[in-house]
C-alpha positions in Angstrom: -8.0 -9.6 -13.6 -7.8 -6.8 -16.2 -5.2 -4.0 -15.8 -7.8 -1.3 -15.0 -9.3 -3.5 -12.3 -5.9 -4.1 -10.8 -5.2 -0.3 -10.8 -8.6 0.3 -9.2 -7.8 -2.2 -6.5 -4.5 -0.5 -5.8 -6.2 2.9 -5.4 -8.8 1.3 -3.1 -6.1 -0.2 -0.9 -4.1 3.0 -0.7 -7.2 5.2 -0.5 -5.7 7.8 -2.8 -4.9 8.6 -6.4 -1.6 7.2 -7.4 0.7 7.3 -10.4 1.6 4.1 -12.2 5.1 4.2 -13.7 7.2 1.8 -15.6 5.4 -0.8 -17.7 2.6 -1.5 -15.2 0.1 -2.2 -17.9 2.3 -4.7 -19.7 3.5 -6.3 -16.5 0.0 -6.8 -14.9 -1.4 -8.0 -18.2 1.2 -10.8 -18.3 0.8 -11.9 -14.7 -1.4 -14.7 -13.4 -4.2 -13.7 -11.1 -2.3 -15.4 -8.2 0.7 -13.2 -8.8 -1.4 -10.1 -9.2 -3.0 -10.9 -5.8 0.5 -11.4 -4.3 1.4 -7.8 -5.4 -1.9 -6.5 -4.0 -1.2 -8.2 -0.7 2.3 -6.6 -0.6 0.7 -3.2 -1.2 -1.7 -3.9 1.7 1.2 -4.7 3.9 2.9 -1.4 2.9 -0.2 0.5 3.8 -0.6 -1.3 7.1 3.0 -0.5 8.1 4.1 -4.2 8.0 6.6 -3.6 5.2 9.6 -1.5 6.1 10.4 1.3 3.7 13.9 2.6 2.7 14.8 6.3 2.6 15.4 7.8 -0.9 18.8 9.5 -0.7 18.1 11.7 -3.8 14.7 12.8 -2.5 14.8 13.4 1.3 11.0 13.5 1.7 10.4 10.2 0.0 10.4 6.6 1.2 10.3 3.5 -1.0 8.9 0.0 -0.4 10.7 -2.6 -2.4 9.0 -5.7 -4.0 10.9 -8.6 -5.4 9.0 -11.6 -6.8 10.0 -15.1 -5.7 10.9 -16.0 -9.3 13.1 -12.8 -9.6 11.2 -11.7 -12.8 9.2 -8.7 -11.5 10.4 -5.9 -9.3 8.4 -3.2 -7.8 8.8 0.1 -6.0 6.0 1.9 -4.1 6.9 5.4 -3.1 5.4 7.4 -0.3 6.0 10.9 0.9 7.1 10.8 4.6 4.1 10.9 6.9 1.8 11.6 4.0 0.4 9.9 0.9 1.5 7.1 -1.4 2.7 8.6 -4.7 3.7 6.0 -7.3 3.7 2.3 -8.1 6.5 1.1 -10.3 6.5 -2.5 -11.7 9.0 -3.8 -14.2 11.9 -6.1 -14.9 15.5 -5.8 -13.5 17.0 -3.3 -15.9 14.4 -0.6 -15.5 14.0 -1.4 -11.8 17.8 -0.8 -11.3 17.5 2.5 -13.1 14.6 3.7 -11.0 16.4 2.6 -7.8 19.5 4.6 -8.7 17.3 7.6 -9.7 15.7 7.5 -6.2 19.0 6.8 -4.4 18.0 3.5 -2.9 
């Protein structure tokens, strides 16, 4: 699926506007539809409360859901304000993922 369609599906799942950080456009464009669907399924599990978030030590009101692909190429972070709305989806490779993780304190 196209990047805009992927972003629209994310917004539909989360039922809110959300920021897309990192290189989401580039990452999604280079993923197969199967892998895109795996990420969308992970987002659904986050929304349903199946996935367990980690607290963000740098931002006390935030929680982060961590995504790691089976092939270790793509990492993701979905942030959410405690007891409120989802805020941001970050998808990228290891280097930028590690920077984002340190920034959030997870």
